[in-house]
C-alpha positions in Angstrom: -32.1 57.6 -74.5 -30.7 59.5 -71.5 -34.3 60.3 -70.6 -35.3 57.1 -70.6 -32.3 56.1 -68.3 -33.3 58.7 -66.2 -36.6 57.7 -65.5 -36.0 53.9 -65.5 -33.5 55.1 -62.4 -35.8 56.7 -60.1 -38.7 54.2 -60.6 -35.9 51.3 -59.5 -35.3 54.0 -56.2 -38.6 54.1 -55.5 -39.3 50.6 -55.9 -36.4 49.9 -53.4 -37.3 52.6 -50.6 -40.8 50.9 -50.2 -39.9 47.5 -50.3 -36.9 48.3 -47.7 -40.2 50.2 -45.4 -42.2 46.9 -45.3 -41.8 44.0 -42.4 -41.1 40.8 -43.7 -42.2 37.7 -41.1 -39.8 35.3 -41.2 -41.2 31.5 -41.3 -39.3 29.8 -38.7 -39.1 25.9 -39.5 -41.4 23.1 -37.3 -40.2 21.5 -34.4 -40.3 17.6 -34.4 -42.0 17.7 -31.2 -44.9 19.4 -32.8 -45.0 17.0 -35.8 -44.8 14.6 -33.3 -47.7 15.3 -31.5 -50.0 15.9 -34.4 -49.1 12.7 -36.0 -51.4 9.8 -34.1 -50.1 6.7 -33.5 -52.1 3.7 -34.4 -51.5 1.7 -31.8 -53.6 4.0 -29.1 -57.7 3.6 -30.1 -60.0 6.1 -28.6 -62.6 3.6 -26.6 -65.2 6.1 -25.1 -67.2 4.4 -22.2 -70.9 3.7 -22.4 -72.3 3.7 -19.1 -75.4 1.9 -20.0 -77.4 -1.1 -18.6 -74.6 -4.2 -19.1 -71.9 -2.4 -20.5 -69.0 0.1 -18.4 -68.2 -0.3 -15.0 -70.2 2.8 -13.7 -67.9 5.3 -11.6 -67.5 5.4 -7.8 -70.3 7.2 -6.0 -71.8 7.2 -2.5 -74.2 4.6 -2.1 -75.5 5.0 1.2 -78.9 5.6 0.3 -79.5 2.7 -1.5 -78.1 0.9 1.3 -80.4 -2.1 2.5 -80.4 -1.4 6.2 -80.1 -4.4 8.6 -83.9 -5.0 10.3 -82.9 -3.6 13.5 -81.4 -0.2 12.3 -84.8 0.3 9.8 -86.7 -0.5 13.1 -85.3 1.7 15.5 -85.5 4.6 12.8 -89.3 3.8 12.0 -90.2 4.1 15.9 -88.2 7.5 16.1 -90.2 8.6 13.4 -93.0 7.5 14.9 -92.6 9.0 18.2 -92.1 12.2 16.4 -94.9 12.0 14.4 -97.6 10.9 16.7 -99.2 11.9 20.3 -97.0 10.3 22.5 -98.7 10.2 26.1 -96.9 11.8 29.3 -95.8 8.4 30.8 -93.8 7.6 27.9 -92.7 11.0 26.9 -91.2 11.7 30.4 -88.3 9.1 29.4 -86.7 11.7 26.6 -85.7 13.8 29.2 -82.8 12.3 30.5 -80.2 13.4 33.3 -77.5 15.9 32.2 -74.0 15.6 31.5 -72.2 16.8 34.9 -74.5 14.6 37.4 -74.4 11.5 35.2 -70.7 11.3 35.0 -70.9 11.7 38.7 -73.3 9.3 39.2 -71.5 6.4 36.9 -68.2 7.3 39.0 -70.5 6.1 42.0 -71.9 3.3 40.3 -68.8 1.8 39.1 -67.4 1.8 42.9 -70.3 -1.0 43.4 -69.8 -3.0 40.3 -70.9 -6.7 41.4 -68.1 -9.2 40.7 -67.2 -10.8 37.6 -67.1 -14.4 36.8 -62.9 -14.4 37.3 -63.2 -12.3 40.6 -66.1 -15.0 41.5 -63.3 -18.0 41.3 -60.5 -16.5 42.9 -62.4 -15.3 46.0 -63.8 -18.9 46.4 -60.1 -20.0 45.7 -58.9 -17.8 48.1 -61.7 -19.2 50.4 -61.3 -22.6 50.1 -57.2 -22.2 50.5 -57.7 -20.3 54.1 -60.0 -23.2 55.0 -57.2 -25.3 54.6 -54.8 -23.5 56.1 -57.0 -22.5 59.2 -55.9 -19.1 58.0 -57.9 -16.3 60.0 -57.9 -13.1 57.2 -59.9 -10.1 58.1 -63.1 -9.6 55.7 -63.8 -6.5 54.1 -67.3 -7.3 54.2 -69.9 -7.9 51.0 -69.8 -5.2 48.5 -73.7 -3.9 48.0 -75.7 -5.1 44.6 -78.1 -4.2 42.3 -81.0 -6.1 42.6 -83.7 -5.6 39.6 -87.2 -6.6 41.9 -90.0 -4.8 42.4 -89.7 -5.6 46.4 -86.7 -3.2 47.0 -89.0 -0.4 45.8 -92.4 -1.8 47.3 -90.3 -2.1 50.8 -88.3 1.2 50.6 -85.0 -0.6 50.9 -83.8 1.2 47.4 -82.2 4.6 48.0 -81.5 5.5 44.6 -83.2 4.2 41.4 -81.6 4.7 37.9 -83.6 4.0 34.8 -82.7 3.4 31.4 -84.4 5.6 28.8 -84.3 3.2 25.3 -86.0 0.3 26.8 -87.4 -1.9 24.5 -90.7 -3.0 24.9 -91.1 0.3 27.3 -93.9 -1.4 29.1 -91.1 -3.3 31.5 -90.2 0.1 32.7 -93.3 2.4 32.1 -94.7 2.1 35.9 -91.4 2.7 37.8 -91.5 6.6 37.9 -95.3 6.4 39.1 -94.2 3.8 41.6 -90.9 5.7 43.0 -92.7 8.8 43.4 -95.6 7.2 45.1 -92.9 5.7 47.8 -90.7 8.9 48.1 -87.7 7.0 46.4 -85.4 9.2 44.3 -85.1 7.8 40.8 -83.6 9.4 37.3 -83.7 8.4 34.2 -80.5 8.1 32.4 -79.7 7.6 28.4 -78.7 3.9 27.0 -79.7 0.9 28.7 -76.7 -0.9 27.4 -74.6 2.2 29.7 -76.5 0.7 32.4 -75.5 -2.8 31.4 -71.9 -2.4 31.5 -72.1 -2.1 35.0 -73.5 -5.0 36.4 -71.0 -7.1 33.1 -74.4 -7.5 30.9 -75.1 -6.7 27.6 -77.8 -4.4 28.6 -79.8 -3.2 32.0 -83.7 -1.7 32.7 -82.5 -0.4 35.9 -80.3 -0.6 38.6 -81.2 0.2 42.3 -78.4 1.3 45.2 -79.6 -0.5 48.6 -76.6 0.1 50.8 -73.5 2.6 50.5 -70.1 3.1 52.3 -69.9 5.7 54.6 -67.1 7.6 52.5 -69.5 7.8 49.8 -72.6 9.1 51.7 -71.9 12.6 51.1 -71.7 11.8 47.4 -74.5 9.9 47.1 -76.7 12.9 49.0 -75.3 15.3 46.7 -77.0 13.1 43.7 -80.1 12.4 45.6 -81.0 16.4 46.1 -80.0 17.1 42.4 -82.0 14.2 41.4 -84.9 15.2 43.4 -85.1 18.4 42.2 -85.4 17.0 38.4 -87.7 13.9 38.9 -89.4 13.8 41.9 -90.4 17.5 42.4 -91.5 17.7 38.4 -93.4 14.7 38.0 -96.6 16.9 38.6 -95.4 18.7 35.5 -93.7 16.3 33.3 -97.5 13.9 33.5 -99.1 16.9 31.9 -96.6 17.3 29.0 -97.7 15.6 25.9 -94.8 14.6 23.6 -94.6 14.3 19.1 -96.5 16.1 17.2 -93.6 17.3 15.3 -94.2 17.3 11.3 -91.7 16.7 8.7 -90.4 19.6 6.4 -92.7 18.4 3.2 -96.0 18.7 5.4 -94.9 21.7 7.1 -94.1 23.3 3.6 -97.5 22.3 2.3 -99.5 23.9 5.5 -98.0 27.3 4.8 -98.9 26.7 0.8 -102.4 26.1 2.0 -102.7 28.8 4.6 -101.2 31.2 1.6 -103.6 30.0 -0.5 -106.6 30.6 2.2 -105.4 34.0 2.9 -105.6 35.1 -0.7 -109.0 33.9 -0.8 -110.4 35.8 2.1 -108.7 38.8 0.6 -111.0 38.5 -2.6 
């Protein structure tokens, strides 16, 4: 009996030591928040969107490529592409070479000094004149402002001291002959960006060309410096400009196609 007891005691001690070496993982009780997440609410159903024809509204995206542009925008874009692709004769291509920024700023400063009077200014002037005649008062008159006349007679009679032509006139036939005529008569001319910009000077929407006839004594030096700068760029370079053809610029697709053809031809010649 004693031997049996001892064996049992040894076995019990060994088992207890082995159990003490094991790592026991405790199971923590699940929180109520996790239980709520797992539990689906039957009120909120999954409704996946269907972007097929006549189904859900499409998401917002950039639709500039799909816009039907107004006719005038389409025309001006097509015209620009044609001017790039086709061979443009020198008489028309010279209108691409406009006056540089600094001289253009100086020119428009001078132009704005000699703007013609508006309807309101004219009305005020006539009212003053009527008052003068009634009161018989002698008020000093400062003289008339020089004004712009868009007539060929000014250039033909050499009365114009400087001619300013717009670059984007449509149809181009209205001004295409002006550079040649100015050069023949020895009148300095320049081409400026924007017919609307010229029109704003004379209180109009657009203007094809403007011409200086007379200038005040205080502005004669500024006009002389402008004329010298303009003559160098336009009148003196007229012979060069009438030899330069415009256009002939192809698109990226056609350029890639020509390069591809050249590569194929080079390979065939090597073989």
